[in-house]
C-alpha positions as CSV (number, residue, x, y, z in Angstrom):
1,M,-9.3,30.3,-13.0
2,R,-5.8,28.7,-13.7
3,K,-4.4,27.0,-10.1
4,T,-0.7,25.5,-10.0
5,F,0.8,23.1,-7.1
6,E,4.1,21.1,-7.4
7,I,4.4,17.5,-7.3
8,P,8.2,16.3,-6.2
9,L,9.4,13.2,-8.0
10,D,11.3,11.7,-5.4
11,I,14.5,11.3,-8.1
12,P,18.1,12.5,-7.7
13,D,20.5,13.5,-9.5
14,V,18.4,14.5,-12.4
15,T,16.8,17.6,-14.3
16,I,13.9,17.7,-16.4
17,Q,14.1,18.4,-19.8
18,T,10.2,17.5,-20.8
19,V,7.1,16.6,-19.7
20,E,4.6,15.1,-22.6
21,T,1.6,12.5,-22.3
22,D,1.3,9.8,-24.6
23,R,-1.5,8.4,-26.9
24,H,-3.3,6.8,-23.8
25,G,-2.9,10.3,-21.7
26,D,-0.1,8.8,-19.5
27,F,2.8,11.0,-18.3
28,V,6.1,10.8,-20.2
29,I,8.8,12.4,-18.3
30,T,12.6,12.8,-20.0
31,V,15.3,13.7,-17.5
32,K,19.3,14.1,-17.7
33,S,22.0,13.1,-15.0
34,T,23.6,15.8,-13.6
35,V,25.9,13.9,-12.2
36,E,29.5,14.3,-13.9
37,G,31.2,11.2,-14.2
38,T,31.5,7.5,-13.2
39,S,33.4,4.2,-12.0
40,C,35.2,2.1,-14.3
41,H,33.9,-1.1,-14.8
42,K,37.4,-2.7,-14.7
43,C,39.7,-0.9,-12.6
44,G,37.1,1.4,-10.7
45,K,38.6,4.6,-10.8
46,K,36.6,7.5,-11.4
47,I,36.7,8.7,-14.9
48,I,35.3,11.9,-16.6
49,K,35.6,11.8,-20.0
50,V,32.0,11.9,-22.4
51,Y,32.1,9.2,-24.7
52,G,28.2,9.7,-25.7
53,D,24.8,8.4,-24.7
54,D,23.9,5.2,-24.6
55,R,20.6,4.0,-25.8
56,E,17.4,5.9,-24.1
57,I,15.7,3.5,-20.7
58,T,12.5,4.1,-19.9
59,V,10.9,3.2,-16.3
60,R,7.5,3.3,-15.2
61,H,7.8,5.5,-11.9
62,L,4.6,6.5,-9.2
63,P,1.6,7.5,-10.7
64,I,0.5,11.2,-11.0
65,L,-2.9,12.3,-10.8
66,G,-3.8,8.6,-11.2
67,R,-2.1,8.5,-14.3
68,K,1.0,6.0,-15.3
69,T,3.9,7.8,-15.0
70,S,7.9,7.2,-17.2
71,I,10.6,8.8,-16.6
72,C,12.9,8.7,-19.8
73,L,16.4,9.0,-19.3
74,R,20.1,8.5,-22.2
75,P,22.7,7.1,-19.9
76,V,25.8,9.5,-20.2
77,R,28.8,6.7,-21.4
78,Y,32.5,7.6,-20.4
79,Q,35.7,6.3,-21.6
80,C,38.6,5.3,-19.1
81,P,41.8,7.1,-19.6
82,Y,43.7,4.5,-17.1
83,C,42.8,0.6,-19.0
84,D,44.3,-1.0,-22.0
85,G,41.6,-0.2,-24.9
86,H,39.9,2.5,-23.2
87,P,36.7,0.8,-22.4
88,T,34.0,2.7,-22.1
89,T,31.5,2.4,-18.7
90,T,28.0,3.8,-18.4
91,Q,26.7,5.5,-15.9
92,Q,23.8,3.9,-13.7
93,L,21.6,6.3,-11.0
94,S,20.8,5.4,-8.1
95,W,17.2,5.6,-8.4
96,Y,16.8,2.6,-10.5
97,T,18.0,-1.0,-11.1
98,P,19.8,-2.1,-14.4
99,K,17.6,-4.2,-16.7
100,S,14.3,-3.4,-14.7
101,P,11.7,-2.0,-16.1
102,Y,10.6,0.4,-12.9
103,T,11.9,2.9,-10.8
104,K,13.4,1.7,-6.9
105,I,10.5,3.3,-5.1
106,Y,8.1,2.0,-7.8
107,E,9.0,-1.5,-6.8
108,A,8.9,-0.6,-3.1
109,H,5.4,1.0,-3.8
110,I,4.6,-2.5,-5.3
111,L,5.9,-4.0,-3.1
112,L,3.3,-2.3,0.1
113,K,0.6,-2.6,-2.5
114,L,1.3,-6.3,-1.7
115,V,0.4,-6.6,2.1
116,N,-2.7,-8.4,2.9
117,S,-3.2,-9.0,-1.1
118,T,-2.2,-11.1,-3.5
119,V,0.1,-10.8,-6.8
120,Q,-2.8,-11.1,-9.1
121,D,-4.8,-8.3,-7.4
122,V,-2.1,-6.2,-7.7
123,Y,-0.8,-6.4,-11.1
124,M,-4.5,-6.8,-12.3
125,K,-5.1,-3.2,-10.7
126,E,-1.4,-2.0,-11.6
127,E,-2.1,-3.2,-15.1
128,M,1.6,-4.5,-15.2
129,G,1.4,-8.6,-15.8
130,Y,1.9,-11.5,-13.3
131,E,5.6,-11.9,-14.3
132,A,6.6,-8.1,-13.9
133,V,5.2,-8.8,-10.1
134,M,6.8,-11.8,-9.4
135,G,10.0,-10.4,-11.0
136,I,10.5,-7.6,-8.1
137,L,9.7,-10.1,-5.7
138,D,12.7,-11.7,-6.9
139,R,14.9,-8.9,-7.2
140,H,14.0,-7.8,-3.5
141,I,14.4,-11.6,-1.9
142,Q,17.8,-11.4,-0.2
143,G,19.2,-12.8,3.1
144,E,20.9,-9.6,4.8
145,V,19.6,-6.0,4.7
146,D,22.3,-3.2,5.6
147,W,21.2,-2.4,9.0
148,N,23.4,0.9,9.2
149,Q,21.1,2.9,7.5
150,F,18.3,3.0,10.6
151,V,19.0,4.6,13.5
152,R,15.4,2.9,14.9
153,L,12.9,1.0,14.2
154,D,9.3,1.5,16.5
155,V,7.5,-1.0,14.7
156,L,7.9,-4.1,12.8
157,G,5.3,-5.3,10.3
158,L,5.1,-9.1,9.5
159,D,2.9,-9.9,6.3
160,E,2.3,-12.8,3.9
161,I,1.4,-12.5,0.5
162,S,0.1,-15.2,-1.6
163,L,1.6,-15.5,-4.5
164,K,-1.9,-17.2,-6.2
165,K,-5.4,-17.2,-5.1
166,G,-6.3,-20.8,-3.9
167,H,-2.5,-21.9,-3.8
168,R,-0.5,-22.0,0.1
169,N,2.8,-21.1,-1.5
170,F,3.6,-17.8,0.0
171,V,6.7,-15.3,0.8
172,T,6.7,-12.7,3.8
173,I,7.1,-9.0,3.5
174,V,9.1,-7.1,6.7
175,T,8.0,-3.5,7.1
176,G,9.6,-0.6,9.2
177,R,7.7,2.0,10.6
178,L,9.3,5.3,11.4
179,D,7.4,8.0,12.6
180,D,5.6,8.4,9.3
181,A,7.3,6.5,6.9
182,T,7.0,3.0,6.4
183,V,10.0,0.9,5.2
184,I,10.6,-2.0,3.0
185,L,13.6,-4.2,5.4
186,G,13.4,-7.6,3.4
187,V,11.2,-9.9,1.4
188,L,11.4,-13.6,2.9
189,A,11.3,-16.4,-0.1
190,D,8.9,-18.2,2.7
191,R,6.7,-17.3,5.6
192,K,8.4,-20.7,7.6
193,K,9.1,-20.0,11.2
194,N,12.7,-20.7,11.3
195,T,13.0,-18.3,8.2
196,V,11.6,-15.4,9.7
197,K,13.3,-15.9,13.4
198,A,16.8,-16.0,11.3
199,F,15.9,-12.5,9.8
200,L,14.7,-11.0,12.6
201,S,18.1,-12.3,14.9
202,G,20.2,-11.0,12.2
203,M,19.0,-7.5,13.0
204,P,22.0,-5.7,15.5
205,R,21.0,-5.7,19.2
206,K,21.3,-2.5,19.1
207,L,18.3,-1.7,16.6
208,R,16.3,-4.3,18.1
209,K,16.0,-2.6,21.4
210,T,14.3,0.1,19.9
211,I,11.3,-1.9,18.5
212,K,8.2,-1.5,20.5
213,A,5.7,-3.4,18.8
214,V,5.7,-6.1,16.1
215,C,2.4,-6.4,13.9
216,S,1.5,-9.6,12.6
217,D,-1.7,-11.5,11.5
218,M,-2.5,-14.4,13.2
219,Y,-0.2,-16.8,11.8
220,D,1.6,-19.0,14.4
221,G,5.2,-18.8,12.6
222,F,5.0,-14.8,12.5
223,I,3.8,-14.6,16.5
224,H,6.3,-17.3,18.1
225,A,9.5,-16.0,15.7
226,A,8.5,-12.2,17.0
227,Q,8.2,-13.6,20.9
228,E,11.5,-16.0,20.4
229,V,13.6,-13.3,19.5
230,F,12.1,-10.3,21.1
231,G,10.6,-11.3,24.4
232,K,8.1,-10.2,26.5
233,R,9.6,-6.4,26.2
234,V,7.9,-6.0,22.3
235,R,4.3,-5.9,22.6
236,I,3.0,-8.4,19.8
237,V,0.3,-6.7,18.3
238,I,-2.8,-8.4,15.4
239,D,-3.2,-6.7,12.7
240,R,-6.7,-5.1,13.1
241,F,-7.0,-5.7,8.9
242,H,-7.1,-9.7,9.9
243,V,-9.1,-9.5,12.7
244,A,-11.7,-7.6,10.3
245,K,-11.5,-9.5,7.2
246,L,-12.6,-13.0,9.4
247,Y,-15.4,-11.4,11.3
248,H,-16.4,-9.7,7.7
249,K,-16.4,-12.9,6.0
250,G,-18.6,-14.3,8.5
251,L,-21.3,-12.1,7.4
252,D,-20.6,-12.2,3.6
253,R,-20.7,-16.4,3.8
254,L,-24.5,-15.8,5.7
255,R,-25.3,-13.2,2.9
256,K,-24.5,-15.9,0.1
257,Q,-27.0,-18.8,1.9
258,E,-29.4,-16.1,2.3
259,L,-29.6,-14.7,-1.2
260,Q,-29.4,-18.0,-2.6
261,R,-32.4,-18.9,-0.4
262,L,-34.3,-15.5,-1.7
263,K,-33.8,-16.4,-5.7
264,Q,-36.0,-19.8,-4.9
265,E,-38.4,-18.0,-2.9
266,L,-38.9,-14.3,-4.8
267,S,-40.1,-13.5,-7.9
268,E,-37.6,-12.8,-10.7
269,E,-39.0,-9.0,-10.3
270,E,-38.1,-8.9,-6.7
271,Y,-34.9,-10.8,-6.6
272,K,-33.7,-8.1,-8.8
273,Q,-34.2,-5.2,-6.5
274,L,-31.4,-6.7,-4.2
275,Q,-28.7,-6.1,-6.7
276,G,-25.5,-4.5,-5.0
277,V,-25.8,-5.5,-1.4
278,M,-22.5,-7.1,-1.3
279,W,-21.3,-3.6,-1.8
280,V,-23.8,-2.4,0.7
281,L,-23.0,-4.4,3.4
282,R,-19.3,-3.9,3.1
283,K,-19.7,-0.3,3.6
284,R,-19.2,1.8,6.8
285,E,-22.8,2.5,8.5
286,D,-21.9,6.3,8.8
287,H,-21.0,6.2,4.8
288,L,-24.6,4.8,3.8
289,T,-26.3,7.1,1.4
290,D,-30.3,7.0,1.1
291,E,-30.6,4.7,-1.4
292,D,-28.1,2.1,0.4
293,K,-30.4,2.2,3.2
294,D,-33.4,1.6,1.2
295,L,-31.8,-1.3,-0.2
296,L,-30.5,-2.7,3.1
297,E,-34.1,-2.3,4.9
298,H,-35.6,-4.1,1.9
299,L,-32.8,-6.8,2.3
300,F,-33.7,-7.2,6.1
301,A,-37.3,-7.4,5.9
302,H,-36.8,-10.8,3.5
303,A,-33.5,-11.7,5.9
304,P,-33.8,-10.9,9.4
305,L,-31.0,-13.0,10.3
306,L,-28.8,-10.9,8.0
307,K,-29.5,-8.3,9.9
308,V,-28.2,-9.7,12.7
309,A,-25.0,-10.5,11.5
310,Y,-25.0,-6.8,10.0
311,E,-25.7,-5.1,13.9
312,L,-22.8,-7.6,15.2
313,C,-20.4,-6.8,13.1
314,N,-20.6,-2.8,13.2
315,A,-20.9,-3.1,16.9
316,L,-17.9,-5.1,16.8
317,T,-16.2,-2.3,14.6
318,E,-17.5,0.6,17.2
319,I,-15.6,-1.3,19.9
320,F,-12.7,-1.4,17.8
321,E,-13.0,2.9,17.1
322,K,-13.2,3.2,21.0
323,R,-10.4,4.9,23.1
324,I,-10.4,2.5,25.9
325,G,-7.5,0.6,27.5
326,K,-7.2,-3.2,26.6
327,R,-8.6,-4.2,29.7
328,K,-12.1,-2.5,29.2
329,A,-11.8,-3.2,25.1
330,Q,-11.6,-7.3,26.1
331,S,-14.2,-6.8,28.3
332,Q,-16.5,-5.5,25.7
333,L,-15.6,-8.4,23.1
334,T,-15.9,-10.5,25.7
335,D,-19.5,-9.2,26.1
336,W,-20.1,-9.4,22.5
337,I,-19.6,-12.7,22.0
338,E,-22.5,-13.6,24.6
339,R,-24.2,-11.4,22.4
340,V,-23.3,-13.5,19.5
341,R,-24.2,-17.0,21.3
342,D,-27.2,-15.3,22.3
343,S,-28.3,-14.8,18.8
344,T,-27.9,-18.4,17.6
345,L,-26.1,-17.4,14.4
346,H,-23.5,-19.9,13.4
347,C,-21.8,-17.6,10.7
348,F,-19.1,-16.4,13.3
349,N,-18.5,-19.7,15.0
350,T,-14.9,-19.7,13.2
351,F,-14.3,-16.5,14.1
352,L,-15.2,-16.8,17.5
353,T,-12.7,-19.4,18.3
354,T,-9.7,-17.4,16.7
355,L,-11.3,-14.1,18.9
356,E,-11.0,-15.7,22.0
357,K,-7.6,-17.7,21.2
358,W,-5.7,-14.3,20.3
359,M,-7.8,-12.0,22.4
360,D,-4.8,-10.5,24.6
361,E,-3.2,-9.7,21.2
362,I,-6.3,-8.2,19.7
363,G,-7.2,-6.8,22.6
364,H,-4.3,-3.9,21.5
365,C,-6.6,-3.0,18.7
366,S,-8.6,-0.3,20.2
367,R,-7.8,3.5,19.4
368,A,-6.5,4.3,23.0
369,S,-3.9,2.0,22.6
370,E,-0.5,2.6,22.5
371,F,0.1,2.0,18.7
372,D,-3.4,2.4,16.5
373,M,-4.1,0.4,13.0
374,D,-4.4,0.7,10.1
375,S,-3.5,3.1,7.6
376,P,-4.6,6.8,7.3
377,G,-5.4,7.9,3.8
378,D,-5.3,4.6,2.4
379,R,-8.8,3.1,2.8
380,F,-7.7,0.4,-0.6
381,Y,-4.5,-1.1,0.2
382,T,-3.0,-2.1,3.3
383,T,0.4,-0.1,3.6
384,G,1.8,-2.2,6.6
385,P,2.4,-2.4,9.4
386,H,-0.7,-0.6,10.0
387,L,0.3,0.9,13.8
388,F,0.5,4.8,14.5
389,P,0.8,6.9,17.1
390,Q,-2.2,7.5,19.3
391,E,-2.9,10.9,17.8
392,S,-3.1,9.8,14.3
393,Q,-6.3,9.3,12.1
394,V,-7.1,5.6,10.9
395,C,-10.0,3.8,8.9
396,S,-12.2,2.6,10.6
397,D,-12.5,-0.4,8.9
398,R,-10.6,-1.6,5.9
399,V,-12.4,-4.2,5.2
400,Y,-15.3,-2.8,3.8
401,T,-13.1,-1.3,0.9
402,C,-10.7,-3.8,0.6
403,Q,-12.1,-6.3,-2.0
404,T,-11.7,-5.4,-5.4
405,P,-14.9,-3.4,-7.0
406,P,-16.0,-4.4,-9.9
407,R,-13.8,-4.0,-12.8
408,G,-14.1,-1.4,-15.4
409,L,-11.3,1.1,-16.8
410,S,-8.3,2.0,-15.0
411,P,-8.1,5.4,-13.0
412,S,-5.6,6.1,-15.8
413,R,-8.4,5.8,-18.7
414,T,-11.2,7.8,-17.0
415,S,-9.3,10.7,-14.9
416,Q,-11.5,13.6,-14.9
417,H,-8.5,15.5,-16.0
418,R,-8.2,14.9,-19.7
419,N,-7.5,18.5,-20.7
420,V,-3.9,19.1,-18.8
421,C,-2.1,20.5,-21.4
422,L,1.9,19.9,-21.5
423,T,4.9,22.4,-21.5
424,A,8.3,21.9,-19.6
425,V,10.3,24.3,-18.0
426,T,13.7,23.8,-16.0
427,S,14.9,25.8,-12.9
428,R,18.3,24.8,-11.0
429,T,16.6,25.6,-7.4
430,R,13.7,23.8,-5.9
431,P,11.2,25.7,-4.2
432,A,11.9,27.0,-0.5
433,H,10.5,24.4,2.3
434,D,8.9,27.2,3.7
435,A,7.1,28.6,1.0
436,P,3.4,28.4,0.9
437,S,2.3,25.8,-0.4
438,S,-1.2,27.0,-1.9
439,P,-2.6,27.1,-5.3
440,R,-1.1,30.0,-7.4
441,A,-3.9,31.2,-9.7
442,T,-3.9,32.8,-12.7
443,K,-5.8,34.2,-15.7
444,P,-5.5,31.3,-18.4
445,D,-4.9,32.1,-21.9
446,N,-7.1,29.8,-23.2
447,G,-9.5,26.9,-22.3
448,R,-6.6,24.7,-21.7
449,C,-4.8,23.2,-18.6
450,T,-0.8,23.4,-18.7
451,T,2.1,22.3,-16.8
452,S,5.5,22.8,-16.1
453,A,8.0,20.8,-14.8
454,I,10.3,22.6,-12.4
455,S,14.2,20.5,-12.0
456,P,15.6,19.2,-10.0
457,P,13.2,17.7,-9.7
458,V,9.8,18.5,-8.7
459,T,6.7,18.5,-11.8
460,R,4.4,21.7,-11.3
461,W,0.9,21.3,-12.5
462,T,-1.4,24.1,-13.8
463,C,-4.9,23.3,-14.1
464,W,-8.6,24.8,-13.9
């Protein structure tokens, strides 16, 4: 049975001509501009006399069905009848930047992937190279923002990006959360308090008054900058991702110590039976398979302290999951601290100091708070600023899956939809907003899948 669904390309002012796959199975979509004319690069006047086409450009776009997607365009050149010598100007569309090999929306996608991650992690997962990610960062580091495009900003996110693992050089991404959309407000050259404060102070006073909360990690520079600019009116919330990362770091430290001990004490055959425990320990408890549970039972029989630490981590996660007020959450956090100290475990010592220091801000992390933490539907990367209305569904704890898994082939090379056959169809109208979105089933003419491109600019995918 053949089913059809449509995916918007989020690229304005184009019509789709062809949709193809390259030798790797990645999508190549050829488009044509629907905009007539451009502005002369000398006199600035509108010109409409077509001179020809410029050379073809190819830019990378957001992935479709887990595969890399490229947009090909041959820009139109126009000749100016007003200037001496009648120079030509190549039309530039709004969705890409000249000399950038990426669409603007893909660059924004990369910036959001960088939040709570590193340049190295992102370029490896996106298969694009270190210099490519750095180029995107360089293009977005700016001193001014067009604040007129925003009527309000409910929540701000302040996130540092480590340019290299093991190095203490950072840039700062400032994001805004408005309804269900996360937008990049700015990329700052460093994470110094004065740099962040200057950026926040540059926001129009009217827009500042619309901000309800600022979400940050536990870096003093971010928090103090926000407090000095917004005062007590705006709530400072510690990003739960960073909280979870810290207490799971304690568990991971103990795991390494215990496995080192067991490697000396157990036989080689017994020790091999513990293979894979790292990933199992990072899973949510309700996501464990029977095989996972057997592995943990075997591990805990040899390492009872690790079992205690594992149960304490799960207990803390449960506190954050409860729909309780800030005061009750802080009371339960205090009880959890006492449980840790009674256990004689030392792996959480650093986290306990942090928890007590930021108790007031971390207390906002419960699901009954005005803002919920973590991004729904994004369990691998953070999307910042990780604050959502109370009715939103949230991830329980991204730290279980935020760690880089063993690297194999990329998703674009292991797609389960390798039988997609492509054809291109053009249309002048976008499907009606109230049209049913359920897949339409038809009988296939053969055993292949077909993909149709509907413009502007929606891609229709038919598969079975």
